[in-house]
DOTOR-476196 format. One record per residue (C-alpha): residue in three letters; x, y, z. Coordinates in steps of 0.05 Angstrom, whole numbers. Layout:
! residues N
    r       X       Y       Z
  ALA       X       Y       Z
...
! end
This chain:
! residues 651
    r       X       Y       Z
  MET    -206     260   -1782
  SER    -266     231   -1817
  ARG    -312     169   -1815
  THR    -341     120   -1855
  GLU    -387      59   -1842
  ALA    -402      -7   -1870
  GLY    -466     -25   -1845
  SER    -509       4   -1794
  PRO    -491      42   -1730
  PRO    -483      -5   -1672
  ASP    -520       2   -1607
  PRO    -481      44   -1557
  ARG    -498       5   -1499
  GLY    -477     -63   -1530
  ALA    -404     -53   -1510
  GLU    -420     -47   -1440
  ARG    -464    -109   -1438
  PHE    -419    -158   -1480
  ASN    -356    -194   -1450
  GLU    -303    -254   -1473
  GLU    -342    -306   -1426
  ARG    -400    -284   -1476
  ALA    -366    -289   -1535
  THR    -344    -363   -1514
  PHE    -419    -377   -1502
  VAL    -439    -350   -1576
  VAL    -389    -410   -1602
  LYS    -411    -462   -1569
  GLY    -481    -455   -1567
  SER    -534    -472   -1609
  SER    -527    -413   -1655
  GLN    -459    -419   -1686
  PRO    -435    -360   -1720
  ASP    -409    -373   -1780
  LEU    -344    -358   -1795
  ALA    -352    -347   -1874
  ALA    -403    -300   -1855
  GLY    -352    -254   -1809
  VAL    -299    -262   -1870
  ALA    -355    -238   -1926
  ALA    -373    -182   -1871
  ILE    -291    -162   -1867
  ARG    -281    -165   -1942
  ASP    -337    -117   -1955
  THR    -310     -67   -1915
  VAL    -241     -79   -1941
  LYS    -276     -57   -2013
  THR    -278      17   -1983
  LEU    -209      15   -1944
  LYS    -145      56   -1972
  PRO     -80      42   -1943
  VAL     -84     107   -1893
  PRO     -75     108   -1815
  GLY    -139      96   -1771
  VAL    -183      52   -1726
  TYR    -232      -1   -1740
  ARG    -283     -28   -1703
  MET    -316    -101   -1713
  LEU    -381    -111   -1690
  ASP    -425    -167   -1683
  ALA    -501    -184   -1711
  ARG    -528    -135   -1650
  GLY    -479     -79   -1656
  ASP    -438    -101   -1595
  VAL    -371     -82   -1607
  LEU    -325    -139   -1603
  TYR    -251    -106   -1623
  VAL    -222     -43   -1637
  GLY    -158     -32   -1669
  LYS    -112      16   -1697
  ALA     -74      10   -1766
  ARG     -15      54   -1802
  ALA     -57      31   -1872
  LEU    -123       5   -1860
  LYS    -132     -39   -1919
  ASN     -71     -78   -1907
  ARG     -81     -87   -1834
  VAL    -159    -103   -1843
  THR    -145    -157   -1906
  ASN    -106    -205   -1859
  TYR    -171    -222   -1817
  THR    -189    -256   -1882
  GLN    -124    -297   -1878
  VAL    -163    -337   -1827
  GLN    -114    -398   -1836
  ASN     -65    -343   -1805
  LEU    -105    -328   -1749
  THR    -108    -355   -1676
  ASN    -160    -392   -1655
  ARG    -182    -330   -1606
  LEU    -186    -282   -1669
  GLN    -217    -338   -1718
  ARG    -273    -333   -1663
  MET    -272    -262   -1663
  VAL    -284    -259   -1741
  SER    -334    -313   -1734
  GLN    -371    -259   -1696
  THR    -369    -196   -1736
  ARG    -421    -182   -1778
  ARG    -398    -104   -1797
  MET    -340     -52   -1781
  GLU    -334      12   -1772
  ILE    -283      56   -1801
  VAL    -249     129   -1774
  THR    -187     148   -1817
  THR    -135     193   -1778
  ASN     -76     234   -1799
  SER     -21     194   -1775
  GLU     -14     126   -1733
  ALA      -1     164   -1669
  GLU     -68     196   -1676
  ALA     -92     128   -1695
  LEU     -63     110   -1620
  LEU     -93     153   -1579
  LEU    -171     145   -1610
  GLU    -164      73   -1604
  ALA    -148      82   -1528
  GLN    -217     123   -1514
  LEU    -251      79   -1554
  ILE    -232      17   -1517
  LYS    -249      57   -1456
  ARG    -314      76   -1480
  TYR    -335       1   -1515
  ARG    -300     -46   -1473
  PRO    -292     -97   -1524
  ALA    -288    -167   -1511
  TYR    -228    -180   -1548
  ASN    -181    -125   -1529
  VAL    -130    -122   -1473
  LEU    -177     -77   -1419
  LEU    -151     -38   -1362
  ARG    -201     -55   -1308
  ASP    -187      -4   -1261
  ASP    -227      58   -1278
  LYS    -220      95   -1224
  SER    -200     170   -1237
  PHE    -132     192   -1207
  PRO    -127     251   -1158
  PHE     -80     314   -1170
  ILE     -65     364   -1118
  LEU     -85     419   -1155
  LEU     -54     495   -1129
  ARG    -103     552   -1159
  ALA     -86     612   -1188
  ASP    -154     649   -1196
  HIS    -151     686   -1134
  ASP    -101     730   -1090
  PHE     -95     687   -1036
  PRO     -87     611   -1077
  ARG    -117     556   -1045
  ILE     -87     483   -1042
  MET    -139     432   -1054
  LYS    -146     361   -1083
  HIS    -173     350   -1148
  ARG    -204     295   -1193
  GLY    -237     306   -1265
  ALA    -216     351   -1315
  ARG    -171     402   -1308
  ARG    -209     463   -1324
  ALA    -196     505   -1262
  LYS    -135     560   -1279
  GLY     -78     538   -1232
  ASN     -15     489   -1220
  TYR     -25     416   -1227
  TYR      13     359   -1187
  GLY      -1     291   -1195
  PRO     -20     243   -1202
  PHE     -22     205   -1144
  ALA     -37     135   -1130
  SER     -91     147   -1081
  ALA    -135     192   -1046
  GLY    -107     176    -980
  SER     -39     192   -1008
  VAL     -64     262   -1032
  ASN     -86     277    -958
  THR     -27     254    -927
  THR      17     301    -977
  ILE     -29     357    -967
  ASN     -41     362    -891
  ALA      45     359    -895
  LEU      42     421    -946
  GLN      -9     453    -897
  LYS      41     455    -848
  LEU     105     461    -885
  PHE      77     526    -927
  LEU      11     547    -887
  LEU     -40     553    -948
  ARG    -105     558    -937
  SER    -154     493    -962
  CYS    -220     523    -951
  THR    -263     548   -1002
  ASP    -282     617   -1029
  GLY    -343     630    -995
  PHE    -308     611    -939
  PHE    -261     653    -942
  SER    -295     715    -958
  ARG    -340     706    -895
  ARG    -292     702    -848
  ASP    -277     754    -794
  ARG    -226     717    -749
  PRO    -178     658    -758
  CYS    -205     591    -755
  LEU    -183     524    -726
  LEU    -129     502    -778
  TYR     -97     574    -753
  GLN     -95     551    -689
  ILE     -61     489    -705
  LYS     -14     522    -752
  ARG     -29     495    -811
  CYS     -50     556    -843
  SER     -27     622    -842
  ALA    -104     661    -844
  PRO    -103     705    -902
  CYS    -177     712    -893
  VAL    -163     757    -830
  GLY     -92     798    -852
  ARG     -51     753    -814
  ILE      -3     746    -871
  ASP      -5     806    -925
  GLU      -7     790   -1000
  ALA      65     787   -1016
  GLY      90     737    -953
  TYR      27     693    -979
  ALA      53     688   -1057
  GLU     127     670   -1023
  LEU      95     605    -992
  VAL      58     593   -1044
  GLN     129     602   -1094
  GLN     158     556   -1044
  ALA     102     507   -1051
  LYS     110     499   -1125
  ASP     185     500   -1117
  PHE     178     436   -1066
  LEU     122     400   -1114
  GLY     163     414   -1172
  GLY     227     376   -1150
  LYS     266     435   -1112
  SER     245     405   -1041
  GLY     331     413   -1016
  ALA     337     488   -1039
  VAL     257     498   -1013
  GLN     286     465    -936
  ALA     351     502    -939
  GLN     310     572    -956
  ILE     278     552    -893
  GLU     333     533    -847
  ALA     376     601    -859
  GLN     303     644    -847
  MET     308     606    -776
  GLU     372     621    -771
  GLN     367     686    -777
  ALA     310     691    -727
  ALA     342     661    -682
  ALA     396     713    -684
  ALA     345     772    -680
  LEU     329     733    -622
  ASP     258     725    -654
  PHE     248     658    -621
  GLU     168     652    -632
  ARG     191     661    -714
  ALA     248     612    -695
  ALA     195     564    -676
  MET     148     572    -723
  LEU     205     560    -772
  ARG     234     489    -744
  ASP     162     470    -744
  ARG     165     482    -822
  LEU     227     452    -824
  ARG     202     391    -790
  ALA     149     380    -836
  ALA     184     380    -901
  THR     230     333    -864
  ALA     179     287    -847
  ILE     147     287    -927
  GLN     216     262    -938
  GLY     219     208    -894
  SER     152     191    -912
  GLN     176     156    -977
  ALA     157      85    -981
  ILE     210      80   -1041
  ASN     266     111   -1055
  ALA     269     150   -1109
  ALA     320     206   -1102
  GLY     364     220   -1166
  VAL     302     192   -1213
  GLY     267     263   -1228
  ASP     199     259   -1261
  ALA     179     184   -1286
  ASP     130     134   -1278
  VAL     151      69   -1270
  PHE     113      -1   -1300
  ALA     134     -70   -1286
  MET      99    -133   -1302
  ALA      82    -196   -1269
  SER      53    -257   -1298
  LYS      36    -325   -1264
  GLY     -16    -377   -1286
  GLY     -45    -343   -1340
  HIS     -57    -279   -1303
  ILE     -19    -214   -1304
  GLY      -7    -156   -1262
  VAL      32     -92   -1268
  GLN      57     -43   -1218
  ALA      65      34   -1222
  PHE      99      83   -1186
  PHE      89     156   -1194
  VAL     147     194   -1183
  ARG     151     277   -1191
  GLY     217     319   -1167
  GLY     247     250   -1137
  GLN     185     241   -1088
  ASN     148     182   -1085
  TRP      73     203   -1101
  GLY      47     132   -1088
  HIS      43      73   -1123
  ARG     -20      24   -1153
  ALA     -22     -48   -1178
  PHE     -61     -64   -1240
  PHE     -93    -132   -1265
  PRO    -111    -127   -1343
  SER    -161    -172   -1363
  HIS    -175    -211   -1430
  THR     -99    -215   -1436
  ASP    -101    -291   -1467
  GLY     -53    -309   -1526
  LEU     -18    -240   -1525
  SER      55    -225   -1505
  GLU      71    -191   -1446
  ALA     101    -137   -1493
  GLU      41    -123   -1531
  VAL       1    -117   -1457
  MET      41     -71   -1438
  SER      34     -27   -1502
  SER     -42     -38   -1494
  PHE     -43     -22   -1421
  LEU       2      55   -1427
  ALA     -37      60   -1488
  GLN    -103      65   -1441
  PHE     -75      87   -1380
  TYR     -49     156   -1410
  GLU    -116     159   -1447
  GLU    -130     208   -1385
  VAL     -67     218   -1343
  PRO     -13     264   -1371
  PRO      47     225   -1381
  ALA     110     242   -1346
  LYS     174     261   -1384
  ASN     204     200   -1367
  ILE     162     128   -1368
  LEU     200      74   -1340
  VAL     185       2   -1366
  ASP     217     -64   -1351
  ARG     216     -90   -1428
  ASP     226     -67   -1493
  LEU     165     -49   -1528
  PRO     158     -66   -1606
  ASP     116      -1   -1619
  ARG     159      38   -1564
  ASP     170      95   -1614
  LEU      95     103   -1634
  LEU      78     109   -1560
  GLN     128     162   -1552
  GLU     101     206   -1605
  ALA      30     193   -1588
  PHE      47     216   -1521
  CYS      78     270   -1540
  GLU      31     293   -1586
  ALA     -19     297   -1524
  ALA      17     317   -1474
  GLY      51     371   -1514
  HIS     120     360   -1490
  ARG     179     306   -1501
  VAL     163     232   -1464
  ASP     213     181   -1471
  ILE     197     115   -1453
  SER     259      74   -1433
  VAL     285      13   -1402
  PRO     330      31   -1345
  GLN     393      -6   -1343
  ARG     437      18   -1287
  GLY     434      66   -1229
  ASP     378      93   -1190
  ARG     331      85   -1239
  ARG     352       8   -1248
  ARG     344       2   -1167
  LEU     278      32   -1169
  MET     256     -16   -1230
  GLU     283     -72   -1193
  GLN     229     -60   -1134
  ALA     173     -45   -1171
  SER     185    -109   -1203
  ARG     182    -139   -1138
  ASN     118    -107   -1115
  ALA      94    -129   -1186
  VAL     106    -207   -1163
  GLU      81    -196   -1089
  ALA      18    -153   -1111
  LEU       4    -213   -1169
  ASP      11    -261   -1112
  ARG     -35    -228   -1065
  ARG     -91    -221   -1121
  LEU     -86    -289   -1141
  ALA     -86    -314   -1066
  GLU    -158    -266   -1053
  SER    -187    -296   -1133
  GLY    -168    -364   -1096
  THR    -211    -337   -1029
  ARG    -271    -306   -1069
  ALA    -276    -372   -1120
  GLN    -285    -412   -1056
  ILE    -336    -363   -1031
  GLY    -368    -366   -1100
  ARG    -374    -445   -1094
  GLN    -398    -436   -1023
  LEU    -448    -387   -1044
  ALA    -475    -431   -1104
  GLU    -484    -493   -1054
  PHE    -521    -451   -1001
  LEU    -566    -423   -1053
  GLU    -571    -481   -1090
  LEU    -557    -451   -1155
  PRO    -525    -499   -1207
  GLU    -457    -452   -1211
  PRO    -430    -398   -1181
  PRO    -454    -331   -1194
  GLN    -414    -284   -1235
  ARG    -464    -219   -1235
  ILE    -498    -214   -1167
  GLU    -542    -152   -1168
  VAL    -572    -124   -1090
  TYR    -638     -83   -1089
  ASP    -659     -35   -1033
  ASN    -696      23   -1023
  SER    -698      87    -984
  HIS    -744     141    -961
  ILE    -768     181    -903
  GLN    -845     169    -898
  GLY    -844     161    -969
  ALA    -821     226    -992
  LYS    -758     230   -1031
  ALA    -760     150   -1046
  VAL    -701     119   -1085
  GLY    -689      55   -1108
  ALA    -616      24   -1110
  MET    -580     -32   -1146
  ILE    -506     -47   -1144
  VAL    -469     -96   -1181
  ALA    -418    -152   -1156
  GLY    -372    -197   -1192
  PRO    -322    -246   -1178
  GLU    -270    -186   -1180
  GLY    -307    -145   -1126
  PHE    -363     -86   -1133
  VAL    -365     -70   -1204
  LYS    -390       7   -1191
  GLY    -391      27   -1262
  GLN    -458      -9   -1263
  TYR    -495      16   -1202
  ARG    -557      44   -1211
  LYS    -602      88   -1181
  PHE    -682      92   -1192
  ASN    -721     153   -1173
  ILE    -793     125   -1151
  ARG    -853     142   -1193
  SER    -910     106   -1186
  ALA    -909      74   -1108
  GLN    -953     105   -1059
  THR    -925     143    -993
  ASN    -892      87    -942
  ASP    -907      23    -995
  ASP    -839      -9    -989
  PHE    -868     -64   -1035
  GLY    -901     -22   -1086
  MET    -820      16   -1088
  MET    -792     -50   -1098
  ARG    -839     -75   -1150
  GLU    -835     -15   -1194
  VAL    -760     -18   -1190
  MET    -763     -91   -1214
  GLN    -807     -80   -1269
  ARG    -764     -19   -1297
  ARG    -696     -59   -1284
  PHE    -722    -121   -1326
  ALA    -765     -92   -1373
  ARG    -700     -53   -1389
  ALA    -668    -122   -1399
  LEU    -720    -157   -1437
  GLU    -720     -94   -1495
  ASP    -641    -104   -1496
  ASP    -627    -178   -1490
  PRO    -701    -225   -1499
  ASP    -665    -289   -1507
  HIS    -623    -277   -1445
  THR    -562    -297   -1479
  THR    -510    -248   -1439
  SER    -503    -261   -1370
  GLY    -439    -259   -1324
  GLU    -412    -195   -1295
  ASP    -421    -148   -1354
  GLY    -480    -178   -1383
  THR    -545    -157   -1385
  TRP    -573    -209   -1343
  PRO    -563    -232   -1264
  ASP    -543    -289   -1242
  LEU    -566    -280   -1175
  VAL    -614    -226   -1147
  LEU    -605    -207   -1075
  ILE    -658    -170   -1046
  ASP    -662    -129    -975
  GLY    -713    -155    -944
  GLY    -761    -210    -915
  LYS    -824    -254    -936
  GLY    -851    -197    -965
  GLN    -805    -164   -1004
  MET    -783    -239   -1033
  SER    -859    -245   -1051
  THR    -868    -180   -1084
  VAL    -805    -189   -1127
  ARG    -824    -261   -1148
  ASP    -894    -244   -1164
  THR    -871    -186   -1205
  LEU    -820    -223   -1252
  GLU    -870    -280   -1264
  GLU    -922    -229   -1294
  MET    -869    -209   -1336
  GLY    -856    -286   -1352
  ILE    -783    -284   -1319
  GLU    -774    -343   -1286
  ASP    -701    -362   -1296
  VAL    -673    -310   -1246
  PRO    -641    -334   -1176
  LEU    -672    -295   -1124
  ILE    -660    -293   -1054
  ALA    -674    -244   -1000
  ILE    -629    -224    -930
  ALA    -673    -208    -875
  LYS    -639    -176    -810
  GLY    -669    -234    -769
  PRO    -683    -214    -686
  HIS    -633    -174    -666
  HIS    -627    -133    -726
  GLY    -568    -168    -751
  ARG    -524    -152    -686
  GLU    -500    -232    -679
  GLY    -510    -245    -753
  ARG    -571    -275    -745
  GLU    -600    -261    -811
  VAL    -653    -300    -844
  PHE    -648    -319    -928
  HIS    -720    -326    -957
  PHE    -732    -373   -1022
  PRO    -784    -360   -1060
  ASP    -815    -423   -1048
  GLY    -821    -401    -983
  ARG    -766    -434    -951
  GLU    -714    -406    -900
  LYS    -640    -412    -883
  THR    -595    -387    -835
  LEU    -511    -391    -834
  PRO    -470    -402    -773
  VAL    -438    -330    -740
  ASN    -371    -339    -767
  SER    -391    -358    -832
  PRO    -348    -330    -892
  LEU    -402    -329    -930
  LEU    -440    -294    -890
  PHE    -395    -237    -879
  TYR    -397    -236    -961
  LEU    -464    -235    -958
  GLN    -466    -174    -903
  THR    -416    -134    -946
  LEU    -460    -138   -1004
  ARG    -519    -111    -967
  ASP    -482     -67    -920
  GLU    -452     -33    -995
  VAL    -526     -31   -1025
  HIS    -545       2    -961
  ARG    -494      58    -971
  TYR    -506      71   -1037
  VAL    -580      80   -1028
  ILE    -573     122    -966
  GLY    -527     167   -1002
  ALA    -568     173   -1061
  HIS    -637     193   -1026
  ARG    -587     250    -986
  ALA    -568     281   -1041
  LYS    -649     275   -1073
  ARG    -663     311   -1013
  SER    -607     359   -1008
  ARG    -621     374   -1073
  ALA    -696     389   -1047
  ILE    -680     432    -989
  THR    -644     476   -1045
  ALA    -692     480   -1095
  SER    -738     542   -1114
  PRO    -811     548   -1142
  LEU    -766     599   -1183
  ASP    -745     533   -1221
  GLU    -813     507   -1245
  ILE    -822     574   -1293
  PRO    -797     551   -1366
  GLY    -736     600   -1385
  ILE    -714     622   -1318
  GLY    -640     601   -1309
  PRO    -597     611   -1251
  ASN    -575     681   -1269
  ARG    -646     708   -1280
  LYS    -665     666   -1218
  ARG    -610     708   -1179
  ALA    -631     767   -1212
  LEU    -693     763   -1182
  LEU    -681     742   -1108
  LEU    -635     801   -1108
  HIS    -688     854   -1131
  PHE    -751     816   -1092
  GLY    -717     776   -1028
  THR    -762     720   -1032
  ALA    -796     668   -1085
  GLY    -865     692   -1058
  LYS    -851     765   -1066
  VAL    -830     750   -1137
  ARG    -904     713   -1149
  ALA    -946     774   -1118
  ALA    -907     821   -1165
  ALA    -933     864   -1209
  LEU    -923     864   -1286
  GLU    -889     931   -1282
  ASP    -852     908   -1224
  LEU    -818     852   -1255
  LYS    -798     891   -1322
  ARG    -762     935   -1273
  THR    -719     881   -1248
  PRO    -642     889   -1272
  GLY    -620     831   -1317
  ILE    -697     819   -1337
  SER    -728     829   -1401
  ALA    -799     854   -1417
  GLY    -807     786   -1451
  VAL    -782     746   -1391
  ALA    -832     782   -1353
  GLN    -889     765   -1375
  LYS    -869     690   -1381
  ILE    -866     696   -1303
  TRP    -926     739   -1300
  ASP    -964     686   -1345
  PHE    -938     628   -1307
  TYR    -962     659   -1239
  HIS   -1026     681   -1272
  PRO   -1048     629   -1324
  GLY   -1120     662   -1331
  GLY   -1099     730   -1352
! end
């Protein structure tokens, strides 16, 4: 893969700040983008291009990524943007904002498709279809790096050695499945450290959810048989596994080993429970991901079912954004490319419509997965019935989404009226601090938008300069750091909204004092156009919903106890409480486990371990003679000298 550039590189933070609403604002604003200038910038790029596969990025004057696209022949594809008379209004607006481009050539169009999905996820451009759900999918991991493998839930990169089964639609579906599998196969779920320290069985053995290999209640061969059964069951051979357990139960009963027969009966019931818990009938489907789309009033929803080995591993609804002006087939193709950017594709991908680039998607997914991937529209049989069920769920999920959006829109209007805002806020930032008598102080910001919490934009602030127990000083420091960055990134206040730099409303957890602190801090920074409100718990600490809302001018307001708007504002406050307390606890835990040896330059985990194993405590390391340090296994003479010099700076 090679890379060429036209113009200077963009600010990588820019893509996170840009959204389609800002694009509309700039076009209508006083600094009207010049369509001719955009076409000229694109033509300058075209001069350097060849008809080869690749990915292009269109950037505005500030370096924000407007659009990421792929092409079989870059020169031909990018040239099309200079024919403005053939472009839609949406694309003309995009071209008018374009000031430079970045090009990456690839070896094939399939490789370009994979790279395009990665860049869209990284930059979240204003003119691309966006998969707004950025949560990672959980898997079941059956580890293979221990004599007695552990079964566990896993998220993130699949670096550990073992067998991965998934994706599952949610953590809840994984937990339910693991609990049932523990009853069925009695596999351990404890960590290796916990396993090595046991001298008697834990509670899971008592409740028949573990075979207790830690204390020898089952040998390695017997445990390996359970592991193989679990692999077969998760791999789609559930019927064979159940038949095997049933045969073993009959043999135990015939041998009058009723205790073993009862244990096998319980395992068989657990297998039946897993089969009976399927919300959809996926028998005969094998391994497949099922996608169905519904649209209404310009909104689109995609329902996904995950089926492995004929078992339903959950379902989830997605609601792509930036879909205006695109066909449903184009939206589905873009959705699939982004969805499988991290999730491994199933062998069969079932969709409810023909896709114009089906062959390209198949090629790209095969390349990424390392096995054959087939994308098809089911026409008959079990797969068709499953697709019809997915389509019904897609319609119902979209209807619920629209109903919730209507409720949120109403709440937004009520919020604007109550707080005397010109329009419903699109980006709400909520702030709080947490500390224990000033120690390990942390500030936090959460962000909420029209679609709910925007967790990818949450921020933590380690308090640096504020004095112990000075809540107002801590809040002042947080505001200074947050809005100094906003002034640096966007001094003209041009980007607001859910993904923008500037908030439409700042909500502070506190009373008059916190409000005065934040108001004065922002005024000192020359910021006077950010709406502020402070929420205090009232005389009974919020138990009766008597929160008091403090305005910058000193006025106070309250809401009725049963007001939906009050519930919404309480939810915002509770979320920032949860986030800041979690951040504070994490910081406190790190401090508890910290060692004075961490402060010595060049002392990493391995050397620290060697020193503690040899001397016992950090205090004894400090008191050790230089010759004793040199005799420590794993510590060279040079490192020993560094340690000695650190503790004896005067020689």
